[in-house]
N, C-alpha and C positions, 0 to 999 in steps of 0.2 A: 569466560563470561557466562552468567546464568540469567535467565529471564524470570524476574520476580515482580515486575510492575509493567502492566500493559495499558496503553491509552488507546481507546477506540473512538472514532468520530461517529456520532449518531446524528446525521444531518436531516433526517426525515425525508430524504429523497429516495429514488428507486433502488439505490444500492444500500440503503440503510440496514435492512435485515441481513443481507449477505455479510456486511462488515461485522455486525453484532454476533452473528452465528460463528463466524471464523474467529473472532476475538475470544468468545467463550471456549471454543475448541482449543485454542492456543493456551488460554489461562488454565484450563483443566489439565492439559498435557504437561505444563510446567509448574503446576500448583502456584500460580501467580495471582497477585491482586489485579483487579480490573477496574480502571477508571473509565466511565462512559461520559463523554463530553458532548454537549449540544451548545452551539453558539447561535444566539438570537441576533438577527440583523436589526440594527437601529434605523428605523425609517427616516428619522431626522437627518441622518448622515447622507441620505440620498437626495435631499432637497437641492443642493447645488447642481446635481446631475440632471434631475428630472424637471427642475424648476425653470430652466431657461425658456423664455417665450411662452410660458404657461400662466394662466390666470390663477389667482389665489384659490378659487373653487376647484380648478383642475388639479392643483398641487395637493389640496386637501383630499380629493377623491383618490389620487394616486397613493398618498400616504395611508389612507384607509385600506386600500386594496393590498398594499404591502404588509400592513399590520395583520390583516386577516390571513395572508399567505404565510407569514411567520408563525402565527398561532397554529395553523394547520400543520406546519412542519414540526413544531414542538409536540403536537398531539401524536403524529406518526412516529416521531423519534421515541417518545415515551411509551407508546404501545409496543414498539419493538423491544425496548428495554424490559418491559413487563413480561413479554413473551419469551425472551431468550436469556435474560440475565437475572431477573428478580428471584426466580426459583431455582437457580442453577446450583445452589449450595456453595458457591464460590465467595471469596471476599470481593464485593462489588460496591462501587460508589457512583452515584449519578451526580454529574456536575453540569449546571445550567448557567451560562454566562452570556453577556451581551458584548458585541464588538465585531471586529473584522475576523472572519473565520480563519484565513491563512495565518494571521498573526497569533491568534489564540491557540491554535493547534501547535504551531512551532514553539511557543513559549511553554505550554503544558507538556509537550513531548520531551523537552530537555531533561525532565525529571522522571522519565520512563525508560524502560529497557527496550520497548518495542511500540511502534505506532501502527495501528490497523486502520485502514481507510478503504472505502470503495473505489473501484476504478473510475476515472473521470468519464470514460465513455458510457458507463452505466447511468451517469447523471445527465450527460448531454449538456452540461452548463459550464461556462468558463470559470465560475467561482470555485468549483470543486477541482478543476485542473490547477488553479492557482494554489489551492490548499494542498494538493498533492506535491506541487513544487516546493512549497514552504516546508512541508513535513520532511522532504528529502534533503533540502539544501540549507535549512535554517534551524534544524533541531539537533543535528549531530547524532541522530539516532536512526537505526534501521526502520524501514517501513514495509509492512506486509500489505500488499494490495489484494483485496478480496476479489475472487473470481466471479465472473458473470457469464451466464446465469447461474444462480445458486441451485445446487442439487437438492432435491426434495429430502434426501436422506444423507446426512453427512457422517463420515466415520468419526469415532471418538478421538482420533488423532489425525494429524496431517503430516505430509512429508514422508510417507513410507518409502517412496522412491524420489529422491531429490536430484534434480539435474542442475549442475553448476555450469553457467555460461562463462567460460574462462578464456581470456585473451592476454593474460599477463599484466594487465593494467593496474594502476593504483586502485581504481574504483572496484574492479572485480576482486582484488585482494581484500579490500575492506568489506565487501559483501560476504566473502567466505568467512572472514572473522566474525561478522555479525551472525552468520548462519550456523556457527558451530553447535549451539544447543539443539537446533533442528537436525543437523547432520548426525549428531550422536544418537538421536532417536530413530534415524532412518534405517530401514532394512537394507536399502540399496542406495548407493550414491554413484552417479554417472557424471563424468567431466566432459562437457561438450566443447570441442575446440574446432573452430572454423579455420580455413586456410589463411585467414588474415591475422591470426594470433601472433603475438610477439615470441619469437623462437628463443629469446634470451631467458624467458621464464616459461618453460614448457609444462605441459600437463604432468609429465613424470615428476617434476619438482613439486608440483602441488600435491600429487598423490603421496609423495614421501612426507610432506608436511602433515597431511591429514592422517597418515599412518601413525605419526607420533601422538596424535590425539585419539588413537584407537578407532579410527574411521577408515574403513577399507573402501576405496573408490576404483571404478573402472573407467578406462578411456573410451571416448566415442568421437574420434576425429571425423570431420565431414567437410565437403566442399560446398561452397555457396553457389557456385555456378552463376546463373543469371538472377538468382534470388537476392533480395535485400538482406541485410544482416538480421533485422528484426524478424522477418518472415522465415529466414533459414533457421534461426535459433528456435523459434516456436514450433516449426514443423519437425525439427529434430527431437525436441523435448517430447512431443506427442508420439513420435516414432518409437522412442525407447519406453513409452508408457509411464513417464514421470507424472507425479501428482503435485510437485512443487518445483518452481523455477527459482534459482538463486542467481542474481546478476547485479552488476554495478549500474548505478544511475549516471548517465552521461549528459552533459549539458554544454551548450555553445554560447549562451547569452545570459547575463545577469539581469536582464530586463524582466520584471515580474510577468508571469504568464507566458514567458517565452524561454524558459530555462531548459527544459528537457530536450535532449537531442532527438533526432529523427528516429534512430533505431529504438531508443527507449520508448518513445510514444507509440511507435508502430506495434511493438510487442505488447504493450499494455492495452492498446485499443482492440487487439485481436485475440488476446489470451483468454481461454476459458479455464486456465489453471491459476492458482494463487501464485503471486510473484513476490519474493522477498528481495528487497533492494537496499542498497546503501551507496553513499557517495563519498 
């Protein structure tokens, strides 16, 4: 697999610039085309939600406030695009559409090799969490979750030291497959294996597979102890000084906004490192 087309969500929120800067870094690293997507919320679709028990004047005021908020988000998203993308020298396209953000990102992502999105905790809003879920579970594409906070000076490439969170599962195998372009660029690759990993698919088997792709990896087994899986993986990735985490996305429920499993959400909410995920 090669990465030739990247989709990044520019939502105009607190994580907007982090996502754009990381997407530009990845596009430059792989000489890829970059589509920058902004999804405008339609205030009229909110009427059934905000309109119950409200007078016509109150509904109109609410719609006016939402329209102004949407316009401000467009302004911030476009400012980020102008700052990070417009003069990057890359093949870049700005896409401005209206609708439900989770659906639009999932649909657009299906014709991309990689989706870049800010971490939901950077936004602090449920909508971005739903968008992240949709990108992971409804696009069939890997997702690169931008780290927070963003460093003031970012290297011209990412993933010099990639840490693979490996437990032998289908999800982790898919994540490794999606990460191959990054792993080939990496100077170091470390396979993190907790004591809960499936022993039928050990780290040694993964290392042999990677070696056939000319990727040399080192094992780093560790014990969780009293730590949760998410906390243990994150602490171990930092201990080996990784700058990119590769892991599968795990889910328990197909109810919207409740898809990501606890370990996945915990790691994403606490990680200051970019996380490449696939389901």
